[in-house]
N, C-alpha and C positions, 0 to 999 in steps of 0.2 A: 472525634472518636474517643469516647471515654476509655480511660485506662491505657491509652497508647499515645506516644509522642506524635505530634503532627509533623508531616514532612515539610521541608523548606519549600516555600512557594516563591521561586526566584525568576520565573519566566514571564516576561512582559507580553502584551498582545502582539507586538511586532516580532518578538522572538518566536512566539508560538506559530505565527503565520509563516515565518522563515523556515521553521522545522518542517511544516507541512509542505510548503512549496518546494523546499530542497529535497524532500523525500519523493515528491512526484516528478520533479525535473531530473530525469536520469535516462535510463534506457528507454523509457516510455516515449521520449521525444527524439533521442539521438538514434535509436534503432527502429522502434515501432512505427514511427510516422511514415517511413518509406515502405514498410511492409503493408500498411493499410492502403496506401496509394496503389500498390501493386494489385490489391484485391478489389478496391472500390473505385479506382481512378479518381477523377476530380470530385466525385460525390463524397470523397473522404472528408471534405470540408463539412458537409451536412452530417456525416457520421460522427464527427467530433462534437458538433453542436448538439445533436440529439443526445449523445452519451453524456455530455456536460449537464444537460437539463435533467436527465435521469439520475445522475449522481447528486445533483442539487436537491432532488426530492429526498434521497437518503440522507444527505447532509443536514436537511432540516430536522429529520428524525434524530440524528446524532446530536444536533444542537439542543433540542428540548430535553433529551435524556441526560446530556452532559451538564445542563444547568441544574438538574435535580440530583444527579449523582456525580459531583465534581471530584472524582477519585480516579486513580489509575485503573485500567482494565478495559475501557472502551466497550465494544460490542459484547464481549463475554460477560462483563459485569451487568450490563443492561438486561440482557436476555435472562441471566440467572435471577436477578432481582424480581423481574416482572413475570417471566414465563415459567420459571422453575428450574430445578437442578439439571434435568436432561437437556432441555433446549439451551440452557446456559453452557453446558458441556459441549454440545454440538457447535454452538457459535464459537466458543473458544478454540476447539480443535480445528474447525474450518479456518479460523484466522491463522493459527499456527502453520497449518499445511500450506495455505495460500502464500504466506510470507516466505516459507521455506522454498516453495516452487519458484516464486518470483525471483528469489536470489539467484537461481540458476540462469534465468533469462538475463538478469542484470550483469552477471559475471561473463556471460557469453558476449554481451555487448562490450564489456571491458576488453575481452580478447580480440574482438573485431577491430576496435579502435587502436589497440596496441599495435596491431599489424599495420594499420594505416599510418600511424605516426612514425613507425620505424622503417616502413617500406619492406618489412619481412613478409614472407608468404607461408608462415607457419600455420598449422591448424589452430584456430582461435581457442580451441578447448584447452590447449596447453597453458596459455596465459590465464584462462578462466580458473583452471584448477590451482595454479600457483597463487592467484589472488585469493581463492577460497582458503587455502592452507594458511596464508598469512593472516587473514581476518579471523579465522577460527583460533589461531594461536594467540592473537591479540585479545580476543574476547575471553579466552580462558584465563588470561592474566588480569582482566578487569579493565574498564575504560570509563572515562567521563567526558561529557560534551559541554561546551559553553554556548549559551544563547547568543552572546555578542559575536562570537566567531562565526556561528552559523549564519547570522544576518549578513556578514561581510561576504562569505562564500557564496551564498545564494544570490546576493546582489551582483557578483561577478558573473555567475552563470546566466542570470537573466539579462544582463547587459550584452553579453556575447550573442545570445539568441535574438535579443531586440535589434541588434545591429544587422544580423542576417535577415530578419523580417523586413526591416526598413529598406535595405538594399533590394530585396526581392520584390517589394511592392512597386518599386520604380520600373520593374521589368514586366509587370503583369499585362497580359493581353487577353482579349476575349477568347481567342483560339485556345488558350491554355486550359479552358474548361470544356472543351468539346473533343470527343463525345463525353457527355457528363456522366452517363451511367454505363460504362463499357461492360460491367459485370451484371447489369440489371439491378433491380431493387434488392434482390437477394444478396448481391455483393455489398451494397451499401449497408444492409442490415447486419450482415456478418461482420462488417467493419465496426459497427456500433458495439456488438458483443465483445469483440477483441479489444477495443479501445478501453473498456471498463478497467482493464488491468492498469492502464496508465494513470488512473485517478485514485487508486486505492490508498495512496499515501496520505490522503487527508485524514485518515483515521488516527494518525500518530498524535494529533492534538488531544483527541478523546482518551487515547491510551495513557497519556501522561497528564491527565486533567488535574491530578492532585498536586502538580508542581507549577501550575499556572496561577499568576496573581489574579485575584478577583475572578476565579474560574467560572462561576455561574454566569458571568457576563462575557468574559473574554474567550472562553472555549467556543461558544456558539458563533461569536463574531469571527474568530480565527478560522473556524471550519468553513464557513460560507465564503469568507474573503479569499481563502487559499484556493477553493474550487473555482471561483470566478477568475482569479489571476491566471491560473494554469490553463483554464479553458481558452482564454484569449491568446496565450502563448502558443498552445498546441495548434489552434486554428491558423494563427499567423505563420507558423512554421510550415504547415501544409501548403498554404498559398505560395510561400517563398519557394518551396520545392517544385511545385507545379510550374511556377514562372521560370525556373531554371531550365525547363525542357530537357530533362535528362533522357538518354536513350532507354533506360530501364530504371525501375525503382526497387529498392530492397533495404537491407539493414545498414548500408553505407551511404544512403542518399543524402543525409545532412552534410556529411563530409564532401561528397561530390558537388553539392550545390555551393558550398563555401568556396571550393576551388574555382567553380565557374564564375562566381561573382567577384572574388577577391584574390584569385591566384593561389599559388602554393602556400603563401603565408596564411591565407584564410583557412586552408585545410589544416595547417598545423595548430592554429588557435582553437578551431572547433574540436580537433582530435584531443588536444590537451584538456579542454573543458569536458569532453565526453569521458575521458579516462578518469578524471577526478570525480565527476558526477556519478559514474557507474560504481566506482569503488566505494565512495562515501554512502551511496544508496544501499549497496550490498551490506556494508557495515551496520547501517541503521536497521536493515531488515534482520540481521542476525541478533542485534540487541533487542529489537521489537519482539522477535519470536521467543527469545529467552524470557522476556518480561511476561508474555502470555502464559508460559509454562509456570513461572513463579506464582502468578496470580491464581492459576487453577490449582496448583499444589497447596497454596495457602488456604484455599477453601476445601481442601481434601477431595477434589474432584478427579484427580489422577493419582496413581501411586507415587508416593514421595520419592521413590528411587529415581524417577525421571527428572527430578529437580534437586538431587543431592548436591549440596554446595561445596565448591572448592575455590578458595580465594574469593569467596563471596559471589561466585558465579555458578549457575546450574550447568556443571560440566557435562553431565550425561546428555542433557537437552541440546547443548551446543554441538557435541560430537554426533548425536543422532541426526540433527538438522544438517550438519556438514556432510554426513554420509548420503542422505537423501539428495542433497544438492549436487554432490559429485556424480551420482548415478544419472541425474537429469542432464548435467553438463555433458557427460559422455554420450547421451542420446543425441544431443546437439540439434534437435528439431525445434526451432524458435516458435513457429506457429502452434505446435502441439503444447509447448510449455505455457504459452500465453493462455490458450483455451483451457488447459487443465487448472491453471491458477484461477481463472474466472469462474469455473464451476464451484470451487470451494468458497471463494469470496462472495459470490452472489448468494449462496445459501446463507452465509453469515449475515449479509446485508438484509436479506428477507426477514430473518429473525429479529434484527434490530428494528426494521420498519413495523413489523407486527407488534413488537414491544411498545413502540411509540403510539401505534393505533389503539392498543388496549388502554394505554395511559390517558389518551385524550378522551376516552369514553368512561373512565373510572377515576373521577377526581379524588376519591377517597384514598387513592394510592399516594397522593402527594400532600404533605403538610401545608396548610395555608400560609405559613410564614416563609416557605421556600421562595427564593428569588428566581422564579421560573421563567424561562424563555417560552413565549406562547407562539405556537405555530398558527399562522393565518389560516382561516377556513377550516379549523378543527381537524377532523380526520382525513381531509382530502389529500394532503401531500403524503402522509404516511401510506395511505392506500395506493396512491400513484407510485410511490417508491417501491412498495412490495410488488405491484403489478409489473412495473418496468423490469425489476430483477427477474421475475418469472418469465417475462417475454424474452429477455436476453438469454436465459438458460435454454429455452427451447430452440433458439437459433444456432446453438453450438452443435458440433458434430456428435451424432448419437454415441459413437464409440468413446469419445472423450467424456461426454456427459455421464455415460454408464460407469466409466472408470473412476471419475471423481466421486460419484455417489457411493460406489463400492468402497473407496478409501475412507469416506466419512463413516459408513456403517461399520467397517472393520475397526476403525478407531474407537467405536463405542465399547469394544471389548476392554478398553482401559478402565472402564467403570467397574468391571467385575474381577479384575486381576487382584489376587491376594497381595497385600502390601508387605513390605519388609518389617521385621519386628521393631526396628528403631524408628518407625513412622512418626511417632509423636515428637521425638527429638528433632527430626529433620524438619517437620512442619513448624515447630517452634522457632528454629533457626531462620527459616524463610520468613516467618511473620516478623521476627526481629529485624531482618534485613529490610523488609518493606515498611517497617515501623507501624505494623498493625497490632491491635490488642492481642495479647497471648492468653488463650483460654486456660483456666486453671482446672486441674482434675477435681471432679466433684462440684463444679460450678464455675 
């Protein structure tokens, strides 16, 4: 980037994979897997596989776009560069809202497992709100993460889940999968749409692409590798839960299965892993949401007041996100939160897939010297990615779909809100923080 200092590129391929896997392995496995079995029964296995394939289509689109634009910003950056300012804004705002809503689900998972670990019977919303207050305060002060630490933490989480899966596989019987479709095909397909929430963490690699070593090669590899690893883990956990033959399934099922297989100590280990996973995922979400706001403010797509910096952090954005998250936590409806998250993220994913589709048909958009990741079969996978996102959207409850679209349309008002007088100063400070070129007056 001429005129601006380049950011440090210190994340290796393994660290990038660890960040993505760590972001995905949280409430999506410890809470959501049991909820999906309650909806789809044993066909939840197929739901996870189908959703994994659909996410992989979008992952290929992210991979090719990340190899061309190896910078921070992810889907927002891609849609803005290829589709234009308003689609870019819509993708960025959808990402921000989806991350904020997802944080509520993750923190409710934290509250559920805090009760299981302590044996308390408190409303999980209390612990969720306490966790939110703690993380918001920490993020207002500023925080830094280390790739090597993340690798170790993710390895511990994966090892615990792998142990649960291996023990579960030794108990599998054919009867565990009968009846296979207790909710019919509609239950299985609803499961597919809800599961999408569990995979959205793969975007973290593209969002921090400017910090990954050899990003044109490693960001696509990390994106696809993380999706594959997590799909195997999710499917294995569902099989282990079914083999435990629990009397009912819900948000506590992973804990219950661990107790069945390993006794009380198994429950304690899983509860500790879930507590750490959900809290760290929520923290990553808060950081990710603030990063999206900073990127949009740096491009002057939202009023700079929403990203006004205090201690190098977009304090207004963090407080706004915390407020939205608190309201959703108080609502306490896990399924509603998951489906509302999926509305917004599926819209953003569709825009990313359309961006990749246009790119594959317009080679003039890419300089020939670019070290570009080439999608096999040209436009086929971006087209499948966009189509699968649209298909999952229509399977969601009409009321949730309508609310999600209304939120995105209402957010468009941010584009026409008159900005504060000191906008140029605020944007300049944000660009300096991101180490982006600072535009001079008059050129």
